[in-house]
C-alpha positions as CSV (number, residue, x, y, z in Angstrom):
1,X,26.6,30.0,17.7
2,X,29.6,28.8,19.7
3,X,32.0,27.0,17.2
4,X,34.6,27.9,15.8
5,X,35.2,26.4,11.6
6,X,33.3,27.5,8.7
7,X,31.5,24.0,8.5
8,X,29.8,24.0,12.1
9,X,27.0,25.5,10.7
10,X,26.5,22.5,8.7
11,X,26.8,19.8,12.1
12,X,22.8,18.5,13.1
13,X,23.7,20.1,16.4
14,X,23.9,23.7,15.1
15,X,20.6,23.0,12.8
16,X,17.8,25.7,13.5
17,X,14.6,24.3,15.3
18,X,11.5,26.5,16.0
19,X,10.3,23.6,19.0
20,X,11.1,21.6,21.9
21,X,9.8,18.3,19.9
22,X,12.5,19.0,16.9
23,X,15.1,19.7,19.2
24,X,14.6,16.6,21.3
25,X,14.5,14.6,17.8
26,X,18.2,16.1,16.8
27,X,19.9,13.9,19.4
28,X,18.2,10.9,18.1
29,X,18.7,11.9,14.6
30,X,22.4,12.1,15.2
31,X,22.7,9.1,16.7
32,X,20.9,7.2,14.3
33,X,21.4,8.2,11.1
34,X,24.3,10.0,8.5
35,X,22.5,13.6,8.2
36,X,23.4,15.6,5.9
37,X,21.8,18.9,4.7
38,X,20.7,19.8,0.9
39,X,23.7,22.2,-0.3
40,X,21.8,25.6,-2.0
41,X,23.5,28.5,-2.9
42,X,23.0,32.0,-3.1
43,X,22.1,34.4,-6.6
44,X,26.3,34.6,-5.9
45,X,27.1,31.3,-5.6
46,X,27.7,31.2,-1.9
47,X,26.9,28.7,0.1
48,X,23.9,29.5,2.2
49,X,24.1,28.2,5.8
50,X,21.1,25.9,7.4
51,X,20.0,28.9,9.7
52,X,19.5,30.9,6.8
53,X,17.3,28.7,4.8
54,X,14.0,30.0,5.4
55,X,15.0,33.5,5.0
56,X,16.7,33.2,1.8
57,X,14.8,30.6,0.5
58,X,11.2,30.9,1.1
59,X,9.9,33.0,-1.9
60,X,12.9,32.9,-4.0
61,X,12.8,31.5,-7.9
62,X,15.4,28.6,-7.2
63,X,16.4,26.1,-9.6
64,X,16.6,22.3,-8.0
65,X,19.2,19.9,-9.1
66,X,18.6,16.0,-8.4
67,X,18.8,12.8,-9.7
68,X,16.2,10.1,-10.7
69,X,16.6,7.0,-9.4
70,X,14.6,3.5,-10.4
71,X,14.3,0.6,-8.6
72,X,15.5,-2.3,-10.8
73,X,12.9,-5.0,-9.8
74,X,10.0,-2.8,-9.4
75,X,7.9,-0.1,-11.3
76,X,9.5,2.3,-8.8
77,X,11.0,5.8,-8.7
78,X,12.8,8.0,-6.8
79,X,14.7,11.2,-6.5
80,X,17.7,12.3,-4.6
81,X,17.7,16.1,-4.3
82,X,21.4,17.1,-4.6
83,X,21.8,21.1,-4.5
84,X,19.1,23.7,-4.9
85,X,20.7,27.5,-6.6
86,X,19.0,30.5,-6.0
87,X,17.8,31.9,-9.5
88,X,16.0,35.5,-8.0
89,X,15.7,36.2,-4.2
90,X,12.7,36.4,-2.2
91,X,10.4,39.2,-3.3
92,X,10.0,41.7,-0.4
93,X,6.8,43.5,0.9
94,X,7.6,46.5,-1.3
95,X,8.1,44.5,-4.7
96,X,4.4,42.9,-4.1
97,X,2.0,44.8,-5.9
98,X,-1.5,45.5,-3.5
99,X,-4.2,43.1,-4.6
100,X,-2.2,40.6,-6.6
101,X,-2.1,37.8,-4.7
102,X,1.4,37.6,-4.2
103,X,4.9,37.5,-5.9
104,X,3.9,35.1,-8.6
105,X,-0.4,36.0,-8.8
106,X,-1.1,33.3,-5.8
107,X,-1.3,33.2,-2.6
108,X,1.1,32.0,-0.2
109,X,0.5,28.9,2.2
110,X,-0.2,29.6,6.0
111,X,3.2,29.5,7.8
112,X,2.0,26.7,9.5
113,X,1.6,24.7,6.4
114,X,5.5,24.3,6.5
């Protein structure tokens, strides 16, 4: 990363992307929207940088805070996620019992599903 401040990891131009299509879209998003990454905190309460989200959140047990919003004119409800707190770090390969179907007794979706 070529920035010199702690907050530069949270600028949209520094967000991690894995495809050329996503990289191309970042420029359009930056021009059209005010984009804020969802704050996520590790088990010690330290803010997780966006480039570490996948490694530190996938498979972790988390608490998600949100606001439930209702539309006064209709029976519509929506949510606004406010932050994520990791309660337990992700399991490692060594901590999964063979044949258990994963750390929670279920199978994880294929990588392409994310």
